[in-house]
Backbone as a ProteinNet text record, in pm:
[ID]
protein_1_A
[PRIMARY]
MTQKPLYRSLDANLALLEEMFGRSDDFYTKRLMLAGIPCAIVMFTGLSSPEKLCRMALDMLDRDPAMLGGGEGLCDYLLTQSRVPAEPDAVEDRTALVELLSNGLSVLLIDGVRRGVAFSTQMSEGNLRGPQEAFTELLRNNISLLRRQFRTGTLVAEISTARTRAKTEYCLCYDSTLAPKETIDALRERLKRVEIPVLLDSAYFASFLKQDKLNLFPAAAYTERPATACA
[TERTIARY]
-2163.1	-2177.5	-2098.3	-2147.9	-2105.1	-2001.5	-1877.9	-1746.1	-1777.3	-1746.9	-1763.1	-1589.2	-1563.2	-1426	-1404.9	-1262.1	-1217.2	-1225.3	-1223.2	-1248.4	-1118.5	-1125.5	-992.3	-956.7	-1026.1	-975.7	-934.2	-821.1	-775.1	-869.2	-923.9	-1012.7	-1127.4	-1181.4	-1324.6	-1284.2	-1168.3	-1139.4	-1126.9	-1064.7	-1053.6	-1186.3	-1267.9	-1379.7	-1474.4	-1457.1	-1520	-1490.2	-1356	-1284.2	-1332.4	-1327.4	-1350	-1519.9	-1593.1	-1737.5	-1751.4	-1646.4	-1671	-1605	-1490.1	-1406.8	-1369.9	-1424.7	-1387.9	-1424.1	-1524.7	-1548.2	-1456.3	-1371.7	-1299.8	-1155.8	-1113.6	-993.1	-873.1	-888.1	-771.5	-736.2	-825.3	-820.1	-720.4	-614.7	-514.3	-499	-475.8	-456.2	-351.7	-252.9	-125.9	-131.5	-157.6	-124.6	16.1	86.7	211.6	229.2	340.1	386.8	491	471.5	561.4	588.8	730.9	747	674.1	621.8	544.6	405.8	358.9	209.3	151.5	14.7	-44	-89	-51.7	-90.8	-153.3	-187.4	-212.9	-212.8	-143.1	-142.2	-264.7	-320.6	-420	-407.5	-427.2	-391.8	-485.2	-486	-537.6	-410.1	-400.4	-263.2	-241	-332.6	-308.7	-275.2	-299.5	-260.7	-127.1	-114.6	2.6	115.5	233	349.3	387.2	367.2	409.5	556.5	640.4	785.5	819.5	755	772.9	720.5	617.2	561.9	632.1	717.9	828.4	936.3	986.5	1092	1062.1	939.2	922	883.2	807.2	790.1	921	1026.7	1147.7	1207.2	1202.1	1251.6	1188.9	1058.7	995.4	1003.9	1038.9	1027.9	1117.7	1235	1346.3	1321.6	1214.5	1195.5	1148.3	1194.4	1174.8	1048.1	935.5	813.6	801.8	911.6	915.9	957.3	1032.7	1067.7	979	887.7	777.3	647.2	629.3	511	392.5	388	271.4	217.5	91.3	33.9	12.4	-14.4	-7.8	112.8	220.9	346.6	404	374.2	406.5	356.5	229.9	152.2	218	250	305.8	439.4	512.1	664.2	669.8	562.8	547.1	529.8	433	381.1	492.5	573.2	656.5	818.8	836.8	1016.4	1058.2	972.9	1009.8	1076.9	1160	1224.8	1127.7	1021.3	937	829.5	789.4	724.2	585.5	556.5	410.6	368	236.2	166.8	174.3	172.6	173.8	42.9	-74.5	-179.1	-221.5	-284.6	-327	-439.7	-487.1	-624.1	-717	-843	-890.7	-1066.9	-1100.7	-1221.8	-1243.1	-1359.5	-1372.6	-1377.5	-1430.3	-1444	-1278.8	-1226.7	-1075.4	-990.5	-1023.8	-964.3	-1004	-1101.8	-1148.8	-1094.9	-1085.9	-1051.6	-888.6	-803	-670.5	-633.4	-694.3	-678.2	-713.6	-818	-858.9	-742	-682.9	-573.5	-459.8	-447.3	-309.1	-225.4	-265.2	-181.4	-198.8	-117.4	-137.7	-161.8	-238	-260.5	-241.1	-169.9	-123	-226.2	-300.7	-384.3	-329.3	-330.7	-274.2	-380.9	-355	-445	-441.9	-565.5	-579	-559.4	-563.8	-557.1	-670.6	-727.1	-831.1	-767.2	-639.9	-586.7	-519.7	-514.1	-412.1	-318.2	-220.2	-84.8	-104.1	-114.3	-101.4	49.4	62.8	190.4	210.5	275.5	301.7	371.8	288.5	325.6	279.7	245.3	161	258.8	201.9	288.2	302.2	407.8	440	328.6	260.9	152.1	198.2	320	366.4	314.1	259.3	179.5	34.9	-11.2	-148.9	-212	-152.6	-218.2	-147	-203.6	-159.9	-273.9	-250.8	-348.1	-471.9	-448.8	-590.2	-560.4	-604.9	-613.4	-704.2	-632.7	-731.2	-693.4	-780.7	-764.5	-640.5	-567.3	-435.3	-455	-362.3	-369.1	-363.2	-331.9	-309.2	-422.5	-477.9	-608.3	-597.1	-503.1	-486.7	-472.2	-389	-384.4	-507.1	-601.4	-738.5	-818.1	-801.8	-883.7	-843.5	-704.2	-664.3	-715.6	-731.5	-770.5	-916.3	-1011.5	-1128.8	-1157.6	-1050.9	-1045.4	-1021.7	-921	-907.9	-1026.6	-1100.8	-1218.8	-1344.7	-1335.7	-1449.8	-1429.1	-1417.8	-1370.4	-1453.2	-1542.5	-1643.1	-1601.5	-1669.6	-1635	-1733.8	-1784.8	-1897.9	-1849.3	-1744	-1692.4	-1645.4	-1687.3	-1654.9	-1569.1	-1469.3	-1397	-1358.9	-1440.5	-1427.7	-1354.5	-1239.7	-1140.1	-1172.8	-1193.3	-1209.6	-1119.6	-1119.6	-1043.2	-1119.3	-1106.7	-1215.2	-1171.5	-1265.1	-1243.3	-1190.6	-1068	-995.9	-872.2	-815.9	-669.8	-584.2	-568.5	-465.4	-507	-633.3	-669.5	-655.2	-710	-707.7	-798.6	-755.7	-820.4	-923.3	-1029	-1131.7	-1178.2	-1228.8	-1295.1	-1421.2	-1525.2	-1652.6	-1640.6	-1658.7	-1680.3	-1835.1	-1871.3	-1999.9	-2011.9	-2104.3	-2136.8	-2242.7	-2180.6	-2259.4	-2393.6	-2402	-2536.3	-2631.7	-2576.3	-2682.5	-2716.7	-2600.5	-2625.9	-2722.5	-2844.1	-2925.5	-2856.7	-2879.2	-2807.6	-2848.3	-2979.6	-3014.4	-2959.8	-2923.7	-2858.3	-2699.2	-2654.9	-2507.2	-2476.3	-2569.9	-2561.5	-2573.4	-2666.6	-2694.6	-2605.6	-2538.5	-2418.3	-2304.7	-2280.1	-2168.7	-2180.5	-2304.1	-2297.5	-2304.9	-2357.9	-2359.1	-2201.9	-2105.5	-1983.7	-1898.8	-1924.8	-1866.7	-1884.8	-2008.4	-2050.1	-1964.3	-1917.7	-1868.4	-1747.1	-1725.9	-1623	-1573.2	-1463.9	-1413.7	-1260.9	-1208	-1063.3	-974.4	-993.9	-906.9	-1008.8	-960.1	-1033.8	-935.9	-938.1	-839.2	-885.7	-1007	-1055.9	-1226	-1283.6	-1424.1	-1521.7	-1482.2	-1596.3	-1627.9	-1516.5	-1553.1	-1664.8	-1696.5	-1812.6	-1936.4	-1954.6	-2059.4	-2173.1	-2134.1	-2229.9	-2278.6	-2237.8	-2306.1	-2396.4	-2406.6	-2506.1	-2621.4	-2707.3	-2824.7	-2927.7	-3010.9	-3123.5	-3230.1	-3365.5	-3484.1	-3474.6	-3542.6	-3526.9	-3607	-3700.2	-3776.8	-3737.4	-3598.5	-3536.8	-3486.3	-3494.3	-3449.3	-3294.5	-3261.6	-3099.1	-3020.5	-2893.8	-2793	-2760.7	-2714.6	-2656.6	-2528.6	-2439.4	-2304.1	-2266	-2189.6	-2129.1	-1981.5	-1896.5	-1760.2	-1696.3	-1601.6	-1542.9	-1370.2	-1304.5	-1162.6	-1126.3	-1236.3	-1205.5	-1249.2	-1187.4	-1204.8	-1350.9	-1345.9	-1428.4	-1550.4	-1561.1	-1696.2	-1743.3	-1649.2	-1713.9	-1753.5	-1677.5	-1754.5	-1885.5	-1911.3	-2028.4	-2143.7
-56	0.3	124	244.6	386.4	402.2	436.3	416.2	559.5	556.1	666.3	712.5	829.3	882.9	919	914.6	958.3	1129.3	1173.8	1325.7	1376.9	1513.9	1572	1602.1	1630.2	1669.9	1528.4	1545.2	1432.2	1394.5	1497.1	1484.6	1411.7	1459.3	1364.6	1243.3	1204.9	1063.2	981.2	1030.6	971.1	951.7	1048.5	1036.7	930.6	914.6	791.9	675.2	659.8	510.2	522.9	618.9	590.6	547.6	609.1	561.7	408.8	365.4	227	136.8	160.7	79.2	117	215.8	279.3	181.5	95.9	2.1	-103.5	-133.4	-248.6	-206.4	-286.5	-273.3	-294.4	-365.1	-382.4	-282.2	-157.4	-56.3	43.8	92.6	164.4	289.4	429.2	513.3	596.9	669.4	748.9	861.3	978.8	1106.7	1138.6	1200.2	1237.9	1359.1	1419.9	1514.8	1461.2	1463	1412.1	1537.4	1555.2	1692.6	1816.8	1844.7	1941.3	1936.6	1823.1	1783.2	1701.3	1757.7	1647.7	1531.2	1417.1	1283.5	1184.7	1063.6	972.9	845.1	740.1	601.5	541.5	442.8	345.5	231.9	121.8	-18	-97.3	-226.4	-324.9	-379.5	-379.4	-422.2	-578.1	-661.2	-791.4	-843	-738.6	-767.9	-727.5	-590.8	-528.1	-502.5	-503	-487.8	-336.3	-303	-164.1	-148.8	-243.4	-224.4	-177.1	-244.1	-195.9	-70.4	-30.1	101	210.6	183.2	284.2	314.9	201.4	211.7	294.3	269.7	363.7	496.1	530.4	658.9	732.3	688.4	709.1	784.6	696	717	822.2	872.9	963.8	1098.4	1108.6	1219.1	1328.6	1291.9	1411.4	1468.9	1450.5	1517.1	1660.6	1749.7	1890.6	1914.7	1957.6	1997	2075.1	2195.6	2264.6	2189.7	2085.2	2004	1914.1	1872.7	1787	1871.8	1981.3	2034	2011.2	2026	2010.1	1853.1	1820.6	1711.6	1621	1678.5	1611.6	1561.7	1653.4	1604	1502.6	1496.3	1390.2	1256.3	1263.4	1127.8	1086.9	1167.9	1127.3	1078.5	1144	1088.4	965.1	933	801.4	679.5	720.5	626.2	577.4	674.1	663.6	669.6	750.8	748.3	709.1	689.7	653.2	510.3	491.3	341.2	252.5	330.5	250	158	57.8	-50.3	-12.1	95.6	126.4	70	46.5	-3.2	102	31.6	120.5	214.1	161.6	243.9	302.4	432.1	515.8	462.2	484.1	453.2	561.6	558.7	655.6	657.9	519.7	503.7	459.8	435.3	404.2	245.4	179	42.6	-21.3	30.7	-5.3	23	130.2	149.7	37.8	1.4	-105.5	-242.9	-282.6	-402.7	-432.4	-291.8	-290.1	-323.4	-241.6	-266.1	-402.4	-461.9	-615	-697.1	-663.6	-741.5	-747.8	-661	-633	-513.9	-457.6	-327	-207	-120	-6	98	201.3	307.3	441.7	539.5	658.5	770.8	842.9	949.6	1084.8	1169.9	1301.4	1414.7	1521.5	1607	1694.1	1719.4	1803.6	1707.2	1574.2	1489.7	1379.6	1360.9	1259.9	1127	1100.8	976.8	929.2	784.4	732.4	658.5	655.8	543.3	420.6	302.1	178.9	117.7	70.4	1.6	-144.5	-214.2	-369	-387.1	-376	-377.1	-526.9	-619.1	-732	-817.6	-867.5	-959	-1099.9	-1170	-1287.4	-1397.6	-1459.2	-1548.3	-1687.6	-1722.1	-1863	-1943.5	-1870.3	-1930.5	-1920.5	-1849.2	-1828.2	-1925.4	-1932	-1989.9	-2130.1	-2226.5	-2358.4	-2429.9	-2537.1	-2641.8	-2642.1	-2630.8	-2645.1	-2520.5	-2401.6	-2284.5	-2283.1	-2248.6	-2259.4	-2163.4	-2122.5	-2054.7	-2092.9	-2016.9	-2026.9	-2001.2	-1986.1	-1958.1	-1804.3	-1726.7	-1580.6	-1509.4	-1437.5	-1354.5	-1283.3	-1193	-1075.7	-1159.6	-1277.2	-1356.1	-1394.3	-1443.5	-1506.3	-1386.3	-1261.5	-1166	-1115.4	-1136.2	-1110.8	-1225.3	-1331.8	-1447.8	-1417.1	-1368.1	-1326.3	-1208.9	-1099.7	-984.6	-1043	-1126.4	-1176	-1212.7	-1282.9	-1364.7	-1246.7	-1158.8	-1075.3	-926.9	-909.4	-794.9	-688.5	-649.9	-511.9	-451.6	-352	-250.4	-263.1	-385.3	-391	-512.1	-553	-660.6	-550.7	-586	-525	-628.2	-571	-684.7	-596.9	-636.5	-564.2	-652.6	-605.6	-666.5	-627.4	-729	-694	-793.2	-749.9	-830	-906.8	-1027.3	-1140.2	-1107.2	-1122.3	-1126.9	-1248.4	-1294.5	-1388.9	-1341.8	-1438	-1394.2	-1367.4	-1427.5	-1399.5	-1279.8	-1223.8	-1093.6	-1141.8	-1235.4	-1304.1	-1232.1	-1187	-1110.4	-1192.2	-1139.7	-1220.6	-1091.2	-1169	-1059.5	-1102.3	-1005.4	-1023.6	-978.7	-1052.4	-1036.5	-1038.8	-930.3	-946.5	-847.4	-874	-795.9	-686.6	-546.7	-455.3	-401.5	-468.9	-445	-560.8	-695.8	-786.1	-838.9	-828.4	-865.4	-780.3	-821.1	-722.7	-658.2	-532	-440.3	-505.6	-534.9	-580.6	-714.4	-798.3	-937.8	-894.3	-817.5	-773	-713.9	-641.3	-556.9	-654.1	-762.3	-843	-937.4	-990.8	-1081.1	-1009.2	-874.3	-803.1	-790.9	-757.2	-730.6	-867	-977.2	-1087.5	-1158.5	-1130.8	-1181.7	-1096.4	-963	-859.9	-914.3	-980.3	-1036	-1151.7	-1228	-1369.6	-1369.2	-1435.9	-1439.8	-1574.8	-1606.3	-1740.7	-1736.4	-1847.2	-1845.4	-1829.3	-1921.2	-1919.9	-1930.8	-1868.6	-1877.3	-1925.1	-2071.4	-2120	-2134.1	-2110.4	-2109.2	-2052.7	-2035.3	-1966.8	-2097.8	-2204.7	-2284.4	-2264.4	-2212.3	-2178.1	-2054.9	-1999.5	-1902.3	-1967.4	-2086.2	-2137.9	-2160.3	-2198.2	-2234.5	-2113.2	-1987.4	-1888.7	-1798.6	-1883.1	-1827.4	-1913.9	-1883.1	-1978.8	-1923.9	-2020.8	-2012.4	-2080.5	-2012.7	-2077.7	-2235	-2330.1	-2452.3	-2490.5	-2427.5	-2447.7	-2414.1	-2348.5	-2299.8	-2424	-2450.8	-2550.5	-2549.9	-2408.1	-2395	-2360.2	-2422.4	-2432	-2280.6	-2228.9	-2095.6	-2084.6	-2192.2	-2180.3	-2290.8	-2256	-2365.1	-2332.2	-2433.7	-2430.5	-2445.1	-2373.8	-2399.7	-2368.8	-2440.3	-2406	-2318.2	-2324.9	-2269.2	-2112.8	-2028.6	-1883.4	-1865.5	-1948.5	-1944.6	-1981.8	-2099	-2131.9	-2016	-1970	-1858.7	-1735.4	-1713.5	-1588.8	-1606.9	-1728.4	-1781.3	-1770
-656.6	-532.9	-518.9	-487.9	-476.8	-369.8	-402.3	-309.1	-235.7	-94	-18.4	-4.5	-44.1	-53.6	108.3	137.5	261.1	280	403.4	409.9	379.1	353.2	346.1	503.1	590.2	736.1	808.2	884.1	958.8	1068.9	1142.9	1237.8	1202.5	1092.4	1029.3	1016.3	935.7	912	1060.6	1140.3	1287.7	1336.9	1321	1397.2	1340.9	1200.2	1123.9	1173.1	1179.5	1238.5	1380.3	1460.7	1601.9	1626.7	1525.6	1541	1493.7	1412.6	1351.7	1439	1492.9	1581.6	1721.9	1757.9	1880.4	2006.2	2003.7	2110	2104.2	1999.2	1991.6	2049.5	2148.2	2217.2	2144.2	2014.7	1938.7	1846.5	1832.7	1747.9	1797.3	1728.8	1771.8	1658.2	1733.2	1635.6	1714	1638.3	1684.6	1604.2	1680.4	1603.5	1593.4	1509.7	1478.7	1363.3	1380.5	1280.6	1200.4	1078.5	969.1	862.3	853.1	795.9	814	960.2	992.8	958.5	921.3	869.2	959.8	1015	1113.8	1041.8	1096	1049.2	1137.1	1109.3	1197.6	1136	1237.4	1202.9	1255.5	1167.1	1244.4	1189.4	1299.4	1277.8	1369.8	1356.8	1457.1	1515.3	1643.2	1746.1	1706.7	1700.9	1687.1	1535.6	1446.8	1309.6	1259.8	1301.1	1263.8	1373.1	1337.6	1436.2	1480.5	1594.7	1623.6	1591.7	1622.6	1604.2	1477.3	1374.6	1235.4	1193	1258.3	1247.2	1312.1	1399	1474.6	1391.1	1322.1	1250.1	1117.6	1069.3	957.2	990.5	1088.9	1128.3	1143.4	1197.2	1221.3	1100.1	1009.6	861.7	806.1	837.8	769.4	845.2	963.5	1049.7	1019.9	941.6	920.6	785.3	726	590.6	595	499.3	516.6	441.5	521.5	459.9	328.8	315	208.5	80.5	82.6	-28.5	-67	40.8	5.4	-60.3	-37	-84.9	-23.8	96.4	171.8	191.7	246.4	254.7	129.1	20.1	-101.2	-156.8	-118.1	-165.3	-71	48.4	141	95.2	58.6	16	-93.7	-204	-332.9	-298.6	-188.9	-171.3	-115.9	-17.8	39.6	-62	-147	-259.2	-365.6	-386.7	-500.2	-474	-357.6	-347.8	-208.5	-105.9	28	21.4	104.1	151.6	226.7	275.2	369.5	261.9	330.4	252.7	216.9	140.2	123.9	16.3	33.4	-88	-218.2	-335.6	-452.8	-464.4	-436.3	-435.7	-325.5	-333.5	-236.4	-202.9	-70	2.9	-28.5	-127	-146	-112.8	-55.3	0.2	126.7	186.3	314	326.1	223.6	204.6	195.2	117.1	101.2	224.4	283.2	422.9	531.5	547.5	644.5	586.5	461.5	414.2	458.9	429.1	435.2	599.2	685.1	812	872	812.2	857.7	790.9	680.7	633.2	709	811.7	884	857.2	759.2	705.5	809.1	821.3	873.6	789.9	813.4	726.1	771.5	702.8	745.7	681.1	759.8	724.2	742.9	633.3	629.3	649.4	728.2	694.5	597.6	532.9	418	291.5	325.1	189.7	188.9	80.6	68.5	60.3	60.3	29.7	156.3	168.4	283.1	219.7	297.7	253.4	335.2	276.9	328.9	338.7	452.3	487.8	532.8	471.6	510.1	642.5	756	878.2	931.1	865.1	918.7	1025.5	1120.3	1200.2	1145.1	1194.2	1122.9	1163.9	1075.3	1087.5	1097.6	1153.8	1145.6	1262.2	1386.2	1465	1481.8	1367.8	1337.4	1245.3	1139.1	1012.9	993.2	914.6	886.9	824.3	800.7	729.3	807.1	952.6	1020.3	1137.9	1059.6	1145.5	1263.5	1386.7	1506.5	1602	1704.1	1812.6	1900.3	1941.9	2032.8	2170	2246.1	2402.2	2401.9	2306.4	2300	2288.1	2347	2338.5	2200.8	2205.5	2095.2	1972.1	1970.5	1830.6	1798	1869.8	1861.2	1805.2	1849.4	1803	1669.8	1629.5	1498.3	1399.5	1417	1367.4	1318.2	1409	1380.4	1291.9	1297.4	1206.2	1067.9	1038.1	902.4	850.1	912.2	862.8	854.5	930.2	954.5	915.5	780.2	703.5	672.6	800.3	764.6	896.6	905.6	997.3	1131	1143	1253.5	1348.7	1339.7	1461.1	1564.9	1676.4	1798.1	1910.5	1937.8	2048.2	2160.1	2284.6	2405.4	2492.7	2539.6	2619.2	2768.1	2863.7	2993.3	3073	3210.7	3302.1	3400.1	3399	3488	3643.5	3721.7	3848.5	3919.9	3887.5	3928.8	3993.2	4084.1	4126.7	4027.5	3922.3	3823.1	3723.3	3751.3	3647.2	3515.4	3474.2	3351.6	3261.7	3115.4	3035.8	2941.6	2901.6	2825.5	2707.6	2624.3	2528.4	2463	2472.6	2418.7	2274.8	2148.4	2026	1974.2	1906.7	1832.8	1727.7	1633.9	1536.1	1551.7	1571.8	1612.9	1534.4	1417.9	1330.2	1340.8	1392.7	1402.4	1542.4	1642.9	1780.9	1863.7	1895.5	1976.8	2093.8	2102.6	2214.9	2347.3	2377.2	2511.1	2536.5	2443.8	2457.4	2511.2	2440	2458	2570.4	2628.7	2759.4	2869.3	2868.8	2959.2	2977.1	2854.1	2857	2932.9	2890.6	2936.6	3090	3155.9	3297.3	3368.4	3309.6	3373.6	3391.3	3274	3284.2	3393.3	3394.5	3494.8	3649.3	3678.2	3809.3	3838.2	3739.6	3763.9	3853.1	3955.9	4050	4057.5	4026.4	4017.6	4042.6	4120.7	4149.1	4014.4	3919.8	3808.5	3688.7	3577.2	3443.8	3333.6	3317.6	3224.6	3067.4	3066.4	2919.9	2935	2818.9	2811.1	2865.8	2879.6	2927.2	3091.1	3145.9	3288	3300.6	3209.1	3218.4	3203	3123.2	3067.1	3192.9	3293.6	3427.5	3452.4	3435.3	3465.4	3368.2	3241	3159.5	3151.8	3241	3281.7	3170.7	3154.7	3044.5	3094.2	3033.6	3056.1	3026.4	3126.4	3075.4	2966.1	2923.4	2820.6	2687.8	2680.4	2566	2505.3	2373.2	2304.7	2256	2263.5	2218.8	2330.5	2305.4	2423.8	2443	2563.7	2588.2	2552.5	2542.8	2483	2409.4	2322.5	2224.3	2215.7	2160.9	2182.6	2039	1974.1	1873.1	1867.6	1805.6	1780.3	1660.9	1584.3	1436.2	1427.5	1385.5	1371.1	1274.1	1156.6	1059	1120.8	1203	1278.4	1351.5	1440	1523.7	1458.5	1338.1	1274.4	1203	1147.6	1102.8	1202.9
[MASK]
+++++++++++++++++++++++++++++++++++++++++++++++++++++++++++++++++++++++++++++++++++++++++++++++++++++++++++++++++++++++++++++++++++++++++++++++++++++++++++++++++++++++++++++++++++++++++++++++++++++++++++++++++++++++++++++++++++++++

């Protein structure tokens, strides 16, 4: 399979990622200047730790751009000399970029450079994984469990607030290449109209997903397993 390289332009790389993940509320980008060079950090918030990211950014901010030799020099410095936990190999193509982000790493994109730098900023998985991996009560943890299973750029996670007294959040997840747009639009609008006192779990939505009585397939199904949900 032909690999598609990253763009040299930071704006072009960010536009590419925005097109792929812009509809997903767990996708995070942060522009910053490192040694006077425009850069951007990209990550999924449920998979990577923003606290680790901040500590690494502070370590990189006080470097002299003249000593580094521009964007390429900054990239080489981070890969070979920096104290921050950078992966040894640069990110050079789009497929690798998506896979690393889905695995919980953060990636630094540098303007004028066709390479990215991946950092080990994964969140602790003690409460997420185990012999019987299952969804938890935390919405963003559950989204991250789906991300770990679904390692393409087509998983969309739309977080919304339910019309309840507690303003409970819920998330509509779908494959943007497989799910029919009209079905997603209809489901999104139907969920927005639901008004209930409390929303303790997704089963509370089921009664609002009406279907044709002649339809042999159920309108809703339930699972505690991320792999089953992805399948």
